[in-house]
Every structure is written in structure tokens, then in C-alpha cells.
N, C-alpha and C positions, 0 to 999 in steps of 0.2 A: 582716714586710712592710716596704717602704721607704716613708717619708713625710716631708714637709717640716714640721719643727716649729720653734718659737722659744721661748726661755726668758726673754727680755727685750724690751722695746719698743725700736724703733730703725729703722734703715735695713735694706736688703737683707742686710747683713753679719750680722745677727742670725739669719738663717735657716740651718738645717742639715738635712742628710739624716740620718734616724735609722731604725734598725730597731725597730719597735714591734709590739705583738701585733696580729694579724689580728682585726677586730672580729667579734663574734658577734651574729647577728640576733635581734631580738625577734619576737613572733608576727605583727606586722602590717608587718614590714620585709623589704626585698630586699637581698641581698648582691650588690654589683656589682663586677666586675673591671674597673677603670678603664682605658680605652684612650687617652683624651684628656681634658684639662681646659683651662680658660680662665682667664686672669688678668684681674682686674677692679679698678677703683679701690677697691672694698670691701677687697681684699686688703692694699693698702698702708695703708689707714686702720686696719685691725685690727693690722697689723704695727707701726705707729707708735703706736698707742693714741691716735689722733687722729680725731675729737674725743674729749675726755676722757670724755664721757658713755658712749661705747662701752665703757670699762673697767668700768662696772658689770656688764656681761655677761661680758667676757673676763678680768677681773682688774684690781684697782685699781692695784697697784704693779708687777706682772708678770703675764704670761699664766698662765692655769691650766695645770697639768702636762699635757704631751703635747697641747697645742692644735695641731691640724693646720690649716693654712690651706686655703683654696680653696672656692668655691661651685659652680662649673659643672663638669659632667662628662658624658661619654658612654662607654659600655662594654657589657659582656656580663653578663647575669644569671648569677651563680654558684650562688645558692640563694635560696629564699623561705621565709618563715615560714608556719605553718599557716593563718593568717587571710588570706593574700594570695590574691586571686582573679583578678587581671588580668595577672599575669606569671609566666613559667615559665623554668627554667634554659635557657641557650642563646640567649635573645631578646636583640636589640640595643636598647639604651635610652639615654635622655638625661634629665637632671633637675638639680636644685639642692639643696644642703644649706646650712645656715648656716656650718659649717666642715667640713673633712674631705676635700675633693675632691682635694687635692695628696697622694694616696696610691695605692698599688696596689689597695687594696680599700676599700670603704666600705659602710655600712649606711644605707638611706634608706627612709622611709615610702613605700608605693606611691602615696600621694596627691601626692607630689612628683616623680613619675616619668611618663614617657610613652614609647611605642615610638619608636625613632629613625626620622626620615624616610627613606624608601627611597632617595631620590635624593642623600643626603648622606653624606660620609665621617664618621668618628668626630670628626675635628678640627672639621669644619664644625658638626656637631651640638652639640659641646661649647661652641661660641660663642653658643649661642641663649638659654639660660634667663635669666640675670640681665639682660642687655641687652634681649632680646626681650620679657620679661615687663614690664620698666619701661617700654618704649616702648608696648606695647599698653595697659597699665593707665593710663598717663598720657593717652593719646589717647582711649580708649573709656570707661573708668570715671571717671577724674578730670575730663578735659577734655570729655567727652561730644561729641566731634567728629561732625559730620553731613556727608553728601554735599554738595558744593558750597561748603562753608565754606572760608574763607582761614585757613591755618595758617602761622605763622613758627616755624622751629626755629633757635634759636641754639646753636651747637656741633654742627652737623649731621653732620660728617664722622667723628665717633668711633664707638665701638661702639654706644652707645645711639642716637646720631643717625642712623646708617646704617639701623638697623632702623626708626626712627620715620619716616624719609622714605618707605620702601617700604610700611609698614603703613598710613600715612596715605593714600597713593595707593590702596591696596586698599580703603580705607574711603570713597573718593570725594572726599577733600579736595583743594583747590588748595594746593600746597606751595611755600613760599619757604624756601630753606636758606641760612643764614649760615655762611660758611666762609672759608678763606684762599684766595689765588690759586691755589695748586697743587691744590686739591681741587674746583675749580668744575666741571671736566669730569666728575669722578667722581660728583658730586652729580646732574648732569643724566643720567648713564648709569643711575643707579638710580631715576629717575623724578621728580626735583625739577622743577617747572614754572619756577621762577625761582631765581636765586641772588643773594646780596649778598656782596661781597668785603669782609670786615671790615677788611682792611689799607688799603682805599681809602675805604670809606663807613661811616658810623655808622647802623645801621638805625633807631635811635630818632629820627633826624632826617629820616627819609623821609616821603613823601607818602601812602603807603598805610596803611591800618588793617587789623587782623586780628581774626578771631573768637577765635582761640586762639593764644597765644604760649607755646611749650614751650621753657623756658630751661635748657639743659644747661650752657652755658658759665658762667653766673652772674657775668658780668663787668660788668653794668649795673645801676644802682640802679632800683628799681621806679618811682620818681618820673619817671625818663626813659622807661622802658618803656611807662608809661601813655599816652604821647602817641601811640603807634601801635597802641594797643589800642582796639577799637571801644567805645562807651559801655556796651554790654551784653556785652563780651568777657571772656574768661577767661585768666588768667595762671597757668601751672603751672611752678614752679621745680623742677628735677630735680637739678641739681648746682651746684658752685661751689667756691671755695677752702675748705680745711679751717682747723684751728687753733682754740684756745680750748676752752671747755666744750662748745659746741653745734656748732661748725664752720659750714658753710654754712646750717644749719637756722636760725641766729640771724636772718639776713637774711630768710629765708622766713617766719619767724614775725612779723617786723616788718611785712612786706608783707601778711600775713594780717590783722593787727590794723588796719592802715590801711584795708583793703578793706571793713571793717564799716561805713564811712561813705561808701562809693562804690557806684555802680551796676556797676562792674567787679568781677568775682569773682577771688579768689585761691584756688587749690585745691592741696593738697599730695598727693604720691603716695609711698607706701611699698610697694614691689613685694611682692606676695603670691604665693608659689609654690603653684600649685594645678593639678590635673590638667586641669581644663576649659580653662584658658588655654594650657597647654603643648600640648594637643591642637589647639587652634585655631591656634597658631603652626605646628604640624606640617602642618595642612591648607593654610595659606597657602604653605608651602614646597613641598609635594608638588604643588600646582597652579601652581607657578612664579610666584606673585605676590610672594614674598619670597625672597631669597637672601642668606645670610650673606656679609658682606664681611670677608675676613681680611687683616689687616695684616702679621703675621709669625708664624713658627713657632719654638718653642724646645724643646729636649730637657728631660727631667725634671730632669736635673742643672743646667739653666740657669734654673730657675724664679726664682732671685733676679735674674737679668738681665731676665727677662721682666717682673717687677713694677717694676723700675727703668724699663723702657721704657714701661710703662703710666703711670707717675707723671711722667716727664720727656720722653718721646719724641714726644708728640702723635701717637699712632698713628691711621692711617686705617682704621678698622674694629677688628676684634677681634684679640687676641693669644692664640694657642693654644699648648698644650703637648702633646707626644706622648710616650707611654710605650712 
């Protein structure tokens, strides 16, 4: 089968299409014929070995042999292991793996899989898992958002941000989206109550305070963000610039340490793939409370271009790949 592999760390030029052996399912796994996948920031972090901490898993000096990139996918069940009870061949599914989605076939535990929403295409469904789970768990699990609370999202127009706006509205929050001028109308169209144009205004200098600030952009120090966080408010960093040993996690850990002496809380989120949350996202989508926002489409052969676009193109929503 065809797959995207890489044998050294670096830019998109290190990626190549290779013919590798079709995977064999274990007893509790599902073999999926991939119809679409999605490019995420995680892909270029793995590709570049950035932050260095990630190399402990993927390989210190170079990637492990036949490492296939890709997290998010949607496709058709090809076969199931004898212990699988919730899926059968021919069913349409979507889900997430740590690596391996940029391939024609993949094996996945049934706990990381859900049936594809009936009202979505394969490309739309492939855009959900990484961004949707991150948004949901940042809001509901880490941030404990409650109906009527005031939420600010920094970096609201990207893949995670566009899901966060919609899920937060479905959970009853009042949403302020921080974005550029070109994305203001788009943010209102998916439910944002208010917007702040970061090219004109610094949200940390505003007059409003928020119960929860979900920081995807990662471009402001916590000392400044605290000014617009309620005394009992919660700050949840989700992304930020890479580099170094820990990447954006370094700033998050500093904020977490400082918060031990404050009434304001800092919570970290590490998206956890699980069937319960995938099914919850499926329900939100099938009831038209959430709709994936697609920025652009690329063919399988164009995956290096897709990852470059995610890293440098400031996509408005998700970047998907069709097979």
C-alpha cells in the first residue's frame, strides 16, 4: 500500500511516498480503508522532531523505520479482529491514531473509532478527531465551562478554534473570538457572540474579564493574560510556538507553577482519544450544533504541501486530504 514516510527530521521535503506492507490487525483492532485524512500541527511537529521531547517516542536522531505520519482519518471498515464488537466490514467510520493515517490502510483499536456522522462527507469527518477532541476536552474536562460563563478564545479561526467556538456555544457559553480582520465575519457565522481583531486591539488590555481563556495562539505572556481573567477564572493554554526541548509546553508549565500562588487556575490539556467523546462530537454534528470548517483540500500526493500550509499558511479551519 502507499503511505507517507520519512527517514530524517526536517521540512516537508523529507516526506516521500513509499510502498509498504499492508498492516495486519490484532484481536481488538479494526482495519480501515482510508478515504480521507487531515493535516494537523502535530504532523509538522513530528516531521521536524520539534520539540525535542517528542523524539523520545519517535526516535532520537532520526524517525523509527517506516514511521507513517498522520493522526486523523475517515474511511470504510475492511476487516475486524475477533474481539471487536462495535464495528463490521463495510461500515463508514472516523477516528484517530498516534501515527499512520497518511496511508491507504491502517489498524486502529475500536476504542479510538466511531461511526461517521451521517450528514458528513469522508473529508469533513476526517477533520474532526484531533481538533474536535482538543476543543471538547479543553472546554468541558479541563476548563469545566458552564452555561452562561464568559469564554475568550485566542486563535479562534484555526482548526481547533473553529471547533471550540461551536462546541462552547452548544455548551451554553458566551464566546468572544480573537482573530484577524479577514476572519471576523466567519467567526460570527459559526456562533461567536463577540470578536476582537488582534491586528487592531490587544485583548489583554480590554475592559472585560472572562471565566475561561482558551489560548490557542500562545502569543501573550500569562502575566498579561491574567489582567482579563476573573479572580476565580481559568486559563487553558492549548498551543503556541515550538522549539527547544519542550516547545510551547515550557511557557505552559511556567504559568502552571505561578498559578499555585494565585486564585486563578491554570489547567493543561492533552487530548485523549476515546469513543465516548468521539460519539459526543458525532451527536453534536448530526444535530447540526457543530459543523467542520474546511480551509482547503489536497490530494494524497500533495501531503507535503498540505503540511506546509498548516505550518505557514494560517488556515481558516481544517486542511484535509482525499485519497
